[in-house]
VOBA-61380 format. One line per field, with one value per residue: residue number from 0; residue in one letter; x, y, z of N, C-alpha, C, CB in turn. Coordinates in Angstrom, 2 decimals, m for minus. Glycine has a CB too. Example, Ala and Ser with C-alpha at 12.3 -4.5 7.8 and 13.67 -1.06 7.14 Angstrom:
REM VOBA-61380
resi: 0  1
resn: a  s
nxx: 13.19  12.85
nyy: m5.69  m2.25
nzz: 7.80  7.08
caxx: 12.30  13.67
cayy: m4.50  m1.06
cazz: 7.80  7.14
cxx: 13.20  12.90
cyy: m3.30  0.03
czz: 7.80  7.87
cbxx: 11.31  14.08
cbyy: m4.47  m0.60
cbzz: 9.05  5.72
//
This chain:
REM VOBA-61380
resi: 0  1  2  3  4  5  6  7  8  9  10  11  12  13  14  15  16  17  18  19  20  21  22  23  24  25  26  27  28  29  30  31  32  33  34  35  36  37  38  39  40  41  42  43  44  45  46  47  48  49  50  51  52  53  54  55  56  57  58  59  60  61  62
resn: m  f  k  f  i  k  q  y  a  e  t  l  t  n  a  n  i  y  p  i  i  s  l  v  i  f  f  l  f  f  v  v  l  l  i  m  v  k  r  m  k  k  d  r  i  n  e  l  s  n  i  p  f  e  k  e  e  l  t  n  l  n  s
nxx: m45.39  m43.96  m41.62  m42.36  m42.88  m40.33  m38.86  m40.13  m39.50  m36.76  m36.55  m37.14  m35.56  m35.10  m35.90  m36.30  m35.44  m37.30  m40.09  m40.50  m40.06  m42.15  m44.36  m44.06  m44.35  m46.99  m48.39  m47.73  m48.89  m51.68  m51.90  m51.19  m53.25  m55.47  m54.94  m55.15  m57.89  m59.08  m58.37  m59.71  m61.96  m65.40  m67.00  m65.66  m65.96  m68.73  m68.95  m67.52  m69.08  m71.38  m70.78  m71.58  m74.24  m74.48  m75.78  m74.65  m73.00  m70.27  m69.94  m69.59  m68.12  m68.22  m70.74
nyy: m2.01  m3.39  m3.71  m5.55  m7.79  m8.19  m8.76  m11.11  m12.75  m12.94  m14.51  m17.03  m20.06  m22.06  m20.96  m20.40  m18.16  m18.09  m18.45  m15.99  m14.17  m14.93  m14.22  m11.44  m10.80  m11.68  m9.96  m7.43  m7.65  m7.60  m5.11  m3.37  m4.03  m3.14  m0.38  0.19  m0.34  1.53  3.88  3.73  4.95  5.96  5.57  3.54  1.44  1.06  0.27  m2.17  m3.62  m4.08  m5.92  m8.72  m8.52  m7.79  m8.11  m8.95  m11.54  m13.57  m16.70  m19.22  m19.77  m21.68  m22.73
nzz: 34.76  32.80  34.18  36.11  34.49  33.44  35.78  36.53  34.35  34.67  36.92  36.08  35.57  33.66  31.28  27.87  25.17  23.17  24.01  25.24  23.18  21.47  23.03  23.12  20.38  19.96  21.72  20.62  18.08  18.62  19.84  17.74  15.98  17.46  17.50  14.77  14.31  15.98  14.68  12.32  9.83  10.08  7.81  6.44  8.25  8.16  5.49  5.50  7.29  5.85  3.90  4.02  3.21  0.61  m2.68  m5.10  m5.38  m5.97  m5.93  m7.12  m10.03  m12.00  m12.38
caxx: m45.87  m42.88  m40.64  m42.86  m42.66  m38.89  m38.45  m40.68  m38.74  m35.42  m36.60  m37.25  m34.21  m35.01  m36.67  m35.63  m35.79  m38.40  m41.42  m40.57  m40.22  m43.50  m45.28  m43.93  m44.96  m48.43  m48.86  m47.60  m49.87  m52.99  m51.82  m51.25  m54.61  m56.35  m54.68  m55.73  m59.34  m59.45  m58.14  m60.50  m63.04  m66.75  m67.47  m65.03  m66.59  m70.05  m68.75  m67.13  m70.18  m72.42  m70.29  m72.39  m75.57  m74.43  m76.48  m73.80  m72.04  m69.70  m69.47  m69.18  m68.09  m68.37  m72.14
cayy: m3.29  m4.09  m4.08  m6.78  m8.87  m8.41  m9.46  m12.47  m13.48  m13.19  m15.56  m18.33  m20.59  m22.87  m20.29  m20.06  m16.85  m18.22  m18.12  m14.55  m13.51  m15.19  m13.41  m10.05  m10.70  m11.82  m8.73  m6.33  m7.83  m7.12  m3.66  m2.73  m4.24  m2.22  0.99  0.31  m0.30  2.82  4.97  3.50  5.91  5.42  5.13  2.25  0.46  0.76  m0.48  m3.54  m4.30  m4.41  m6.90  m9.95  m8.25  m7.40  m9.08  m9.45  m12.44  m14.51  m17.83  m20.33  m19.30  m22.82  m23.20
cazz: 34.30  32.13  35.19  36.70  33.52  33.36  37.00  36.46  33.35  35.20  37.94  35.43  35.38  32.44  30.22  26.62  24.65  22.21  24.57  25.52  21.88  20.96  23.82  22.67  19.05  20.16  22.34  19.67  17.02  19.05  20.08  16.42  15.48  18.20  17.02  13.42  14.41  16.59  13.72  11.12  9.64  10.22  6.50  6.15  9.14  7.60  4.26  5.85  7.97  4.88  2.93  3.94  2.71  m0.80  m3.52  m6.17  m4.78  m6.91  m5.13  m7.95  m11.41  m12.91  m12.55
cxx: m44.74  m41.79  m41.06  m42.61  m41.18  m38.39  m38.94  m39.88  m37.34  m35.42  m36.75  m35.85  m34.07  m35.76  m35.78  m36.09  m37.02  m39.78  m41.58  m40.77  m41.62  m44.54  m45.24  m44.58  m46.47  m49.03  m48.82  m48.61  m51.22  m52.99  m51.92  m52.64  m55.60  m56.17  m55.30  m57.25  m59.80  m59.32  m58.98  m61.68  m64.40  m67.30  m66.92  m65.64  m67.95  m69.93  m68.39  m68.27  m71.29  m71.98  m71.16  m73.77  m75.61  m75.03  m75.59  m72.68  m71.57  m69.13  m68.93  m69.26  m68.33  m69.81  m72.92
cyy: m4.07  m4.50  m5.39  m7.97  m9.21  m9.15  m10.90  m13.32  m13.81  m14.29  m16.95  m18.85  m21.35  m22.24  m20.03  m18.69  m16.93  m17.97  m16.63  m13.77  m13.71  m14.39  m11.95  m9.86  m10.77  m10.54  m7.57  m6.43  m7.26  m5.64  m2.91  m2.86  m3.29  m0.79  1.19  0.42  1.03  3.98  4.84  4.48  5.21  4.91  3.75  1.14  0.07  m0.06  m1.95  m4.30  m4.72  m5.44  m8.16  m9.74  m7.82  m8.50  m9.69  m10.29  m13.46  m15.68  m18.96  m19.91  m20.44  m23.23  m22.37
czz: 33.63  33.11  35.87  35.78  33.43  34.59  37.00  35.48  33.85  36.25  37.34  35.12  34.08  31.28  29.01  26.17  23.75  22.81  24.85  24.22  21.34  21.73  23.37  21.30  19.16  20.72  21.35  18.53  17.42  19.40  18.75  15.83  16.16  17.73  15.63  13.47  15.00  15.60  12.46  11.05  9.70  8.90  6.15  7.02  8.61  6.32  4.56  6.53  7.02  3.84  2.89  3.30  1.25  m1.66  m4.59  m5.57  m5.81  m6.13  m5.99  m9.42  m12.41  m13.14  m13.52
cbxx: m47.05  m42.29  m40.48  m44.36  m43.20  m38.16  m38.98  m42.15  m38.67  m34.85  m37.75  m38.11  m33.83  m35.55  m37.26  m35.91  m34.60  m38.37  m41.65  m39.29  m39.18  m43.82  m44.93  m42.43  m44.44  m48.73  m48.02  m46.20  m50.01  m53.47  m50.51  m50.21  m55.03  m56.07  m53.16  m55.32  m59.86  m58.59  m56.68  m61.02  m62.87  m67.68  m67.08  m63.50  m66.71  m70.82  m67.64  m65.92  m70.75  m72.88  m68.86  m72.58  m76.21  m72.99  m77.68  m73.22  m72.66  m68.61  m70.59  m70.06  m66.76  m67.61  m72.85
cbyy: m3.11  m3.20  m2.95  m6.65  m8.49  m7.09  m8.72  m12.44  m12.69  m11.92  m15.29  m18.23  m21.48  m24.25  m18.96  m21.12  m16.24  m19.59  m18.89  m14.07  m14.04  m16.69  m13.50  m9.64  m11.83  m12.99  m8.40  m6.30  m9.32  m7.92  m3.30  m3.35  m5.69  m2.32  1.27  m0.89  m1.46  3.09  5.03  2.04  6.65  6.49  6.14  2.33  1.02  2.05  0.17  m3.52  m3.41  m3.16  m7.28  m10.51  m7.20  m7.08  m8.44  m8.27  m13.15  m13.83  m18.36  m21.58  m18.62  m23.98  m23.20
cbzz: 33.35  31.03  36.24  37.00  32.13  33.20  38.24  36.06  32.05  35.78  38.90  34.14  36.54  32.70  30.74  25.53  23.89  21.62  25.85  26.25  20.88  21.04  25.32  22.62  18.13  21.11  23.58  19.10  16.67  20.23  20.82  15.47  15.70  19.70  16.97  12.57  15.27  17.81  13.35  11.08  8.30  10.79  5.42  6.39  10.58  7.34  3.43  6.75  9.05  4.18  3.25  5.32  3.55  m1.24  m4.16  m7.00  m3.56  m7.78  m4.26  m7.68  m11.70  m12.38  m11.24
//
């Protein structure tokens, strides 16, 4: 797959390095995010999923 991307990038004549770098950063961000979610423990997932239902909500301290 990377060989295909590399060959495609080499055929571009007016390509700057910045779009390629941004694509790599974008791809790596979501790969790292996916790995983090896959390794997350079930207890932590349940805790995060119940955040909207907690009663002690501090929305406005001035009232």
